[in-house]
C-alpha positions as CSV (number, residue, x, y, z in Angstrom):
1,M,0.2,-0.1,0.4
2,G,1.0,3.3,-1.2
3,T,2.0,6.2,1.4
4,V,0.3,9.5,1.7
5,D,2.2,12.4,1.2
6,Q,1.1,14.6,4.4
7,G,3.2,18.0,3.0
8,P,6.0,19.4,5.0
9,S,5.8,19.2,9.0
10,L,5.3,22.4,11.1
11,V,9.3,22.2,11.8
12,E,10.0,22.5,8.2
13,M,7.8,25.3,7.5
14,R,9.3,27.0,10.8
15,T,12.8,26.9,9.7
16,R,14.9,29.3,8.2
17,L,18.1,28.7,6.3
18,I,20.5,31.4,6.2
19,G,23.3,32.1,3.9
20,R,25.7,34.8,2.8
21,Q,27.7,35.8,-0.4
22,P,30.4,38.5,-0.5
23,I,29.8,41.5,-2.9
24,L,33.4,42.8,-4.0
25,D,34.3,46.3,-5.8
26,K,36.9,46.4,-8.4
27,G,39.7,46.2,-6.1
28,K,39.0,42.8,-4.7
29,K,37.7,44.9,-1.6
30,L,34.8,43.7,0.7
31,F,32.1,46.2,-0.4
32,A,29.1,44.4,1.3
33,H,27.3,41.2,1.9
34,E,24.1,40.0,0.6
35,L,22.1,37.8,2.9
36,L,20.5,35.0,1.9
37,F,17.0,33.5,3.4
38,R,15.1,30.3,2.6
39,S,11.8,29.5,4.8
40,G,12.3,25.9,5.4
41,I,13.2,23.2,3.0
42,V,10.1,23.1,0.9
43,D,9.5,25.2,-2.5
44,A,6.4,26.7,-1.0
45,F,5.7,28.3,2.1
46,S,2.5,27.7,3.8
47,G,1.9,29.7,7.3
48,D,1.6,33.3,8.6
49,S,3.4,35.4,6.5
50,E,3.8,38.1,8.8
51,A,5.6,36.0,11.6
52,A,7.8,34.6,8.9
53,T,8.8,37.9,7.8
54,Q,9.3,38.8,11.8
55,D,11.4,35.6,11.6
56,V,13.4,36.5,8.6
57,I,14.5,39.9,10.0
58,D,15.5,38.3,13.6
59,H,17.9,36.2,11.5
60,Y,19.3,38.7,9.4
61,L,20.0,40.8,12.7
62,L,22.2,37.9,13.9
63,L,24.0,38.1,10.8
64,M,24.8,41.5,10.3
65,P,28.7,42.4,10.4
66,T,29.8,43.1,13.8
67,T,33.0,44.5,12.5
68,G,33.8,46.9,9.0
69,D,31.4,49.4,7.7
70,E,30.4,47.2,4.5
71,L,26.7,46.6,4.0
72,S,24.2,44.3,4.1
73,F,22.3,43.0,1.3
74,V,18.9,42.1,2.4
75,N,16.2,40.1,0.0
76,C,12.7,41.6,0.9
77,T,9.5,40.5,0.3
78,R,6.5,42.9,-0.5
79,E,5.1,41.8,3.0
80,A,8.3,43.2,4.5
81,L,8.6,46.5,2.9
82,T,4.8,47.9,3.3
83,T,4.4,46.2,7.2
84,G,7.8,48.3,8.0
85,I,9.4,45.6,9.3
86,V,12.5,46.0,7.5
87,T,13.0,49.4,10.0
88,L,14.3,47.2,12.6
89,L,17.6,47.0,10.5
90,P,19.9,50.1,10.4
91,P,19.3,52.2,7.4
92,E,22.8,53.2,7.0
93,R,24.3,49.6,6.7
94,T,21.1,48.5,4.7
95,V,20.4,47.7,0.9
96,L,16.9,46.1,0.6
97,E,16.8,44.3,-2.3
98,I,13.1,44.5,-4.3
99,L,12.7,41.1,-5.9
100,E,12.4,40.6,-9.6
101,T,8.9,39.1,-9.1
102,I,7.3,42.3,-7.1
103,E,5.0,44.2,-9.1
104,P,4.9,48.0,-8.3
105,D,1.7,49.5,-6.8
106,P,0.7,52.5,-5.4
107,E,1.3,51.3,-1.7
108,L,4.1,49.7,-2.1
109,L,5.8,52.7,-4.4
110,K,4.8,54.9,-1.0
111,C,6.0,52.7,1.4
112,C,9.8,52.8,-0.8
113,T,9.3,56.5,-0.4
114,D,9.2,56.5,3.3
115,L,11.7,54.3,3.7
116,K,14.1,56.3,0.7
117,G,13.4,59.1,3.5
118,K,14.5,57.5,6.3
119,G,18.0,56.2,4.8
120,Y,17.4,53.2,3.6
121,R,18.9,52.6,-0.3
122,F,17.5,49.6,-2.9
123,A,18.6,47.5,-4.7
124,L,16.5,46.0,-8.1
125,D,17.8,42.3,-8.0
126,D,17.9,39.8,-10.7
127,F,17.1,42.5,-13.0
128,V,15.8,42.1,-16.3
129,P,14.2,44.7,-19.3
130,N,10.7,45.1,-18.3
131,E,9.0,48.3,-18.6
132,T,6.8,47.8,-15.5
133,Q,9.8,47.6,-13.1
134,R,10.9,51.2,-14.3
135,A,8.3,52.9,-11.4
136,F,11.3,51.5,-9.1
137,F,14.1,53.7,-10.4
138,P,13.8,56.6,-8.5
139,F,14.3,54.6,-5.7
140,A,17.2,52.2,-7.0
141,D,21.0,53.1,-5.9
142,F,22.1,49.6,-7.4
143,I,20.6,47.1,-10.0
144,K,21.7,43.7,-10.1
145,I,22.4,41.9,-13.1
146,D,22.8,37.6,-13.4
147,F,25.3,37.2,-15.6
148,K,24.3,33.3,-16.2
149,L,20.6,33.9,-17.0
150,S,21.6,37.8,-19.6
151,D,23.6,37.3,-22.6
152,A,25.0,40.6,-23.7
153,A,22.3,41.5,-25.4
154,V,19.6,41.7,-22.7
155,R,22.8,43.4,-20.9
156,K,22.8,45.8,-23.3
157,Q,18.9,46.8,-22.8
158,I,19.3,46.9,-19.4
159,Y,22.0,49.6,-19.6
160,A,20.2,51.5,-22.1
161,M,16.8,51.4,-20.2
162,A,18.7,52.2,-16.7
163,A,21.0,55.4,-19.0
164,G,19.1,58.1,-17.4
165,I,19.2,57.3,-13.6
166,S,22.6,57.4,-10.9
167,V,22.8,53.7,-10.2
168,R,25.7,51.3,-9.6
169,F,25.8,47.8,-11.7
170,I,26.2,44.7,-9.7
171,A,27.4,41.8,-11.4
172,E,25.8,38.5,-10.1
173,K,27.4,34.9,-10.6
174,V,30.5,35.9,-11.9
175,E,32.7,32.7,-11.6
176,S,35.9,33.6,-14.1
177,A,38.2,36.6,-14.7
178,D,36.6,36.9,-18.0
179,D,33.0,37.2,-16.4
180,V,34.8,40.2,-14.4
181,R,36.4,41.7,-17.1
182,I,33.4,41.8,-19.4
183,A,31.3,43.1,-16.9
184,Q,33.9,46.2,-15.9
185,L,34.3,46.8,-19.9
186,E,30.0,46.9,-19.6
187,G,30.1,49.4,-16.9
188,C,29.5,47.3,-13.2
189,D,31.8,47.8,-10.6
190,L,30.4,45.5,-7.9
191,F,30.9,41.8,-8.6
192,Q,29.2,39.1,-6.7
193,G,30.2,35.2,-7.5
194,Y,33.1,32.7,-6.8
195,F,35.2,34.9,-9.0
196,F,37.4,35.6,-6.3
197,C,37.8,31.9,-4.8
198,R,38.9,30.8,-8.2
199,P,42.7,31.8,-8.6
200,I,44.6,31.8,-11.9
201,L,47.1,29.5,-11.8
202,V,50.0,28.7,-13.9
203,S,50.6,24.9,-12.8
204,T,54.6,25.1,-12.6
205,R,53.9,28.1,-10.4
206,V,56.7,28.2,-7.5
207,I,55.3,28.6,-3.4
208,P,57.2,31.9,-2.1
209,Q,59.2,31.0,0.9
210,N,56.9,32.6,3.3
211,Q,54.0,30.6,2.0
212,L,56.0,27.7,2.6
213,V,56.1,28.2,6.3
214,Y,52.5,28.7,6.0
215,L,52.2,25.5,4.5
216,R,54.5,23.8,6.9
217,L,52.6,24.8,9.7
218,L,49.2,23.4,8.4
219,A,50.8,20.4,7.6
220,A,51.8,19.7,11.2
221,L,48.6,21.0,12.6
222,T,47.3,17.7,10.9
223,K,49.0,15.7,13.1
224,T,47.3,14.2,16.1
225,P,49.5,14.6,18.6
226,A,50.8,18.0,17.7
227,N,54.5,18.0,17.7
228,L,54.9,21.1,20.0
229,S,58.5,21.6,19.0
230,E,58.3,21.3,15.6
231,I,55.3,24.2,15.9
232,E,57.3,26.6,17.7
233,R,60.2,26.1,15.2
234,L,57.8,27.4,12.3
235,V,56.1,29.6,14.5
236,M,59.5,31.4,15.5
237,S,60.8,31.4,12.1
238,D,58.2,33.9,10.3
239,A,57.9,37.3,12.7
240,S,55.0,38.1,11.3
241,I,53.5,34.9,12.1
242,C,54.9,35.0,15.6
243,Y,53.9,38.5,16.3
244,R,49.9,37.8,15.0
245,L,49.8,34.1,17.3
246,L,51.2,36.4,21.0
247,R,48.9,39.3,20.1
248,L,45.9,36.9,19.2
249,V,46.1,34.7,22.3
250,N,46.7,37.9,24.6
251,S,43.4,39.4,23.3
252,A,39.9,39.4,24.8
253,M,39.1,36.6,22.8
254,Y,40.5,33.9,24.8
255,G,40.1,36.0,28.3
256,L,43.5,34.8,29.5
257,T,44.2,36.6,33.0
258,S,47.5,37.0,32.8
259,P,49.7,37.6,29.5
260,V,51.3,34.8,27.3
261,E,54.6,35.8,26.3
262,S,55.8,32.3,24.3
263,I,54.2,30.5,21.7
264,R,55.2,27.3,24.0
265,G,53.1,28.8,27.2
266,A,50.2,29.7,24.7
267,L,50.0,25.9,23.8
268,M,50.1,25.0,27.7
269,L,47.7,27.2,28.5
270,I,44.7,26.8,26.2
271,G,45.3,23.4,25.3
272,E,45.8,21.6,21.7
273,D,42.7,21.8,19.8
274,E,42.1,25.6,20.8
275,F,45.9,26.1,19.7
276,R,45.3,25.0,16.2
277,K,42.3,27.4,15.7
278,L,44.3,30.0,17.6
279,V,47.6,29.0,14.5
280,T,45.0,29.3,11.9
281,I,43.6,32.4,12.6
282,A,46.9,34.2,13.0
283,L,47.9,32.8,9.7
284,A,44.8,33.7,8.2
285,S,45.6,37.1,9.5
286,T,49.1,37.5,7.9
287,A,47.8,36.7,4.5
288,K,45.1,39.4,4.5
289,A,47.3,41.6,2.5
290,A,47.4,39.3,-0.5
291,Q,43.6,38.5,-0.3
292,P,40.5,40.1,0.3
293,D,38.9,39.4,3.8
294,A,36.2,37.7,2.6
295,V,38.1,34.9,1.3
296,L,39.7,34.7,4.7
297,Q,36.3,35.0,6.7
298,M,35.0,32.6,4.6
299,A,37.9,30.5,5.2
300,L,37.3,30.7,8.7
301,E,33.3,29.9,8.4
302,R,34.2,27.1,6.8
303,A,36.4,26.0,9.3
304,R,34.2,26.8,12.9
305,F,31.2,24.9,11.1
306,C,32.8,21.9,9.7
307,E,34.2,21.7,13.3
308,Q,30.6,21.4,15.0
309,L,29.2,18.8,12.6
310,A,31.9,16.4,14.5
311,P,29.2,14.3,16.4
312,F,26.9,14.0,13.7
313,M,29.8,12.3,11.3
314,N,31.7,10.8,13.9
315,E,34.9,12.6,13.0
316,S,37.5,14.1,15.4
317,S,36.4,18.1,15.5
318,S,40.0,19.6,15.0
319,K,40.3,17.1,12.0
320,L,36.8,18.7,10.7
321,Y,38.2,22.4,11.7
322,L,41.0,21.8,9.4
323,L,39.2,20.7,6.8
324,G,37.4,23.9,6.3
325,M,40.1,26.0,6.8
326,L,42.0,24.2,4.1
327,S,39.4,24.2,1.6
328,L,40.4,27.8,0.3
329,I,44.0,27.2,0.9
330,D,44.5,27.1,-2.9
331,V,43.3,30.6,-3.0
332,I,45.0,31.8,0.0
333,L,48.4,30.5,-1.4
334,A,47.7,31.1,-5.4
335,A,49.1,27.2,-5.8
336,P,46.9,24.4,-7.0
337,M,45.1,22.7,-4.4
338,T,46.5,19.1,-6.2
339,Q,50.1,20.8,-4.9
340,L,49.2,21.1,-1.6
341,V,47.5,18.3,-0.7
342,D,50.8,16.3,-1.5
343,S,52.8,19.1,0.5
344,L,50.7,18.7,3.5
345,G,50.4,14.7,3.9
346,V,47.0,14.7,4.9
347,D,45.1,11.2,4.7
348,A,43.4,9.9,1.9
349,E,39.7,10.7,2.8
350,M,40.7,14.3,3.5
351,K,42.9,14.4,0.1
352,A,39.6,13.5,-1.2
353,A,37.4,16.1,0.3
354,L,39.9,19.0,-0.8
355,L,39.7,17.8,-4.7
356,G,36.5,17.9,-4.8
357,K,35.7,14.3,-4.9
358,K,32.7,12.4,-3.7
359,C,33.4,11.4,-0.2
360,A,31.8,11.0,3.4
361,L,34.1,13.9,5.0
362,G,33.2,16.2,2.1
363,S,29.8,16.2,2.7
364,A,30.7,18.9,5.3
365,L,32.3,20.8,3.1
366,D,29.2,20.4,0.7
367,L,26.8,21.5,3.2
368,V,28.6,24.6,4.0
369,R,29.1,25.8,0.7
370,C,25.3,25.4,0.6
371,H,24.8,27.9,2.6
372,E,27.3,30.4,0.8
373,S,25.5,29.8,-2.7
374,G,21.7,29.6,-1.3
375,D,21.6,26.5,-3.0
376,W,18.8,24.9,-0.9
377,A,18.1,22.0,-2.8
378,Q,21.2,20.5,-2.4
379,Y,21.2,21.3,1.5
380,K,18.1,19.1,1.7
381,D,19.7,16.1,0.5
382,I,23.4,16.3,2.2
383,Q,21.3,17.4,5.6
384,T,19.0,14.1,5.5
385,E,22.5,12.1,4.8
386,L,24.3,13.4,7.6
387,R,21.0,13.2,9.8
388,I,21.6,16.4,11.4
389,P,18.4,18.4,12.2
390,V,18.0,21.7,9.5
391,Q,17.3,24.1,11.7
392,E,20.6,23.0,13.9
393,A,22.4,23.2,10.8
394,S,21.3,26.7,10.0
395,A,22.2,27.9,14.0
396,M,25.4,26.1,13.2
397,Y,26.4,28.7,10.4
398,V,24.9,31.6,11.7
399,K,27.6,30.8,14.7
400,S,30.0,30.4,12.5
401,V,29.8,33.8,10.6
402,T,29.9,35.6,14.1
403,W,32.9,33.7,15.7
404,A,35.2,34.3,12.3
405,A,34.2,37.7,12.2
406,Q,35.5,38.2,16.0
407,A,38.5,35.9,15.6
408,L,39.7,37.6,12.3
409,S,39.0,41.3,13.8
410,A,41.4,40.0,17.0
411,G,43.8,39.0,15.0
412,Q,44.9,42.1,13.1
């Protein structure tokens, strides 16, 4: 006898999935984050829309940046705009995104006028050359163009349509240097996508000496138990890492009652697992001059998120932490991942996960990438595979974002 589909459960409907994507300028400097939302793991929402909107705003507040001056782009439903619930968000740091599915009407346009008067900025999301959307032009500060869904001819129509207004164009879903180059030539000066996580590489590239220290430290940290003498020697061989490490361990983040003056002293006080985190934060801070903050913070977010999955994967938390951190090591060091994993000497499963091969350990990276991209369809499959409650995984991601921002700030 067949089973009856009873539809989504109350838990599924009330679950809020949160993601976040960086928006960078032409110099690959962090300009803003877009906060991504999904009302549950089903495609259709049923329930109290006003309560859902309030719930969304509450989650957005948790993900608002705690450091820096970057903006937060927030997707808004019609209800979020017309009820005024978005005014809970700070106007000086919030850009309200009008979704492409929202039609202008007198009530909505009046609400947009009022919000504009309060200091909020607006972005037109996934814009297409539709004449009805012209009604939103008086409010628009940004127009977002999906480079995967629009060809050159469609984009030309968009630029022509917006020629008479003062607006900045954001190229969405740009995934290569060529995408960025084309977008720049067309007039876009802000970019959103994985282009900054895909280094342009030459296969014979030699890793610079200071980055070799970085790599050897990470290799040492993959060993359990850690070889303290080896780690101490490597840290002491690079003045910038040594300085940042001592500065970090003495920061308020670790709450120590007396100052630490040596690498060995740091390990003795905080323990091996925490020391691994501390070293990776210091290393990320050292690499800031060469990489946008968004990449380094993303690496720390992945590390913290993967670490929290340990009870569900029957894996060591320190191993999962390093997996997340190492997942962007090719970008941070601008070298091929195949070359780096061989140098690190990691075990076969971690190597497979870092090279993007299907394996149990790789599921942790797949899950955090779903948050970064807002790919909630794949998210459901992975979450089911790991047997982790979806609301718990979402809460872990929020914690990871907050922790990474604080950690990177403390390491500066």
